[in-house]
C-alpha positions in Angstrom: 27.1 184.3 54.1 24.6 186.6 55.8 21.1 186.5 54.6 20.2 190.1 54.6 17.4 191.6 52.5 17.4 195.0 51.0 15.1 196.4 53.7 17.3 195.1 56.5 20.4 196.8 54.8 18.5 200.1 54.6 17.5 199.9 58.3 21.2 199.2 59.2 22.3 202.2 57.1 19.8 204.6 58.7 20.8 203.4 62.2 24.5 203.8 61.4 23.8 207.3 59.9 22.0 208.4 63.1 24.5 206.7 65.5 27.8 207.6 63.8 26.7 210.8 62.1 27.1 211.9 58.6 30.5 213.4 59.1 32.3 210.2 60.3 30.2 207.7 58.3 32.5 207.6 55.2 35.6 206.9 57.5 33.6 204.2 59.4 32.6 202.6 56.1 36.2 202.6 54.9 37.3 201.0 58.1 34.5 198.4 57.9 35.5 197.6 54.3 39.2 197.2 55.3 38.4 194.8 58.0 36.0 192.8 55.8 38.8 192.5 53.2 41.2 191.3 55.9 38.6 188.7 57.1 38.0 187.5 53.5 41.7 187.3 52.9 42.2 185.2 56.1 39.3 182.9 55.1 40.8 182.4 51.6 44.3 181.6 53.1 42.7 179.2 55.6 40.6 177.5 52.8 43.7 177.1 50.6 45.6 175.6 53.5 42.8 173.1 54.1 42.7 172.3 50.4 46.5 171.7 50.4 46.2 169.4 53.3 43.4 167.5 51.6 45.4 167.3 48.4 48.5 166.0 50.3 46.4 163.4 52.1 45.0 162.3 48.7 48.5 162.1 47.2 49.7 160.0 50.2 46.8 157.7 49.7 47.4 157.4 46.0 51.2 156.9 46.6 50.4 154.1 49.1 48.0 152.5 46.6 50.6 152.6 43.8 53.2 151.2 46.2 50.9 148.3 47.3 50.1 147.5 43.6 53.8 147.5 42.7 54.6 145.2 45.6 51.8 142.9 44.7 52.9 142.8 41.1 56.5 142.0 42.1 55.3 139.2 44.4 53.1 137.7 41.6 56.0 137.9 39.1 58.4 136.3 41.6 55.9 133.5 42.4 55.4 132.7 38.7 59.1 132.9 37.8 60.6 131.3 40.9 57.9 129.4 42.8 60.4 127.4 44.9 62.7 130.3 45.7 65.8 128.6 44.4 66.8 131.4 42.1 66.5 134.0 44.8 68.6 131.8 47.1 71.2 131.4 44.4 71.5 135.1 44.0 71.6 135.7 47.7 74.6 133.4 48.2 78.1 134.8 47.8 79.6 133.0 44.8 83.2 133.5 46.0 82.5 132.0 49.4 82.4 128.1 49.5 79.4 126.7 51.1 79.1 123.5 53.2 77.0 121.7 50.6 79.5 122.3 47.7 83.2 121.4 48.2 85.8 124.1 47.5 87.3 123.8 44.0 90.9 124.8 43.5 91.9 125.9 40.1 95.3 125.6 38.5 96.9 128.8 37.4 96.0 129.6 33.8 98.7 129.1 31.2 99.5 132.1 29.2 97.6 132.4 25.9 99.8 131.6 22.9 99.5 134.1 20.1 99.2 132.7 16.5 102.3 133.1 14.4 102.2 136.3 12.3 101.1 135.8 8.7 103.6 136.3 5.9 103.1 139.4 3.9 102.4 137.7 0.7 100.1 135.0 2.0 96.4 135.3 3.0 95.5 135.0 6.7 94.2 131.8 8.0 90.5 131.2 7.2 89.9 129.8 10.7 89.7 132.5 13.4 91.8 132.2 16.5 90.3 130.0 19.3 89.6 131.6 22.6 92.0 131.0 25.4 89.3 129.2 27.4 89.0 126.4 24.8 92.7 126.0 24.7 92.9 125.6 28.4 90.2 122.9 28.3 92.1 120.9 25.8 95.3 121.1 27.9 93.6 120.2 31.2 
């Protein structure tokens, strides 16, 4: 910080001894040391604050870079999967709301599903599993 040689420090000590006097010199040195510690503490706090600001700025830049990379990757994947945009448009539309291009389809109320008759105690259950209700509705319609 200060570029003082040994001879300069001795000259400053002799001048301080003559100007302040031998009686008050220890108290003056203690006061000087206290203020030097306070100045160094303040400089350390300032430096750590500046370091924190730099670190936050670097983090913000890194966060922006990652966000841009993620956005670019998403766009590239979207272009390769759905180049025309039809899939995105299909997901954006409300499936319950009829559109002008497709006519509204009315469905008949579904018939109640018929349960298979219970198997007799002594006989084996049917080898064919029960058909889903949707297949039965298609056959009746």
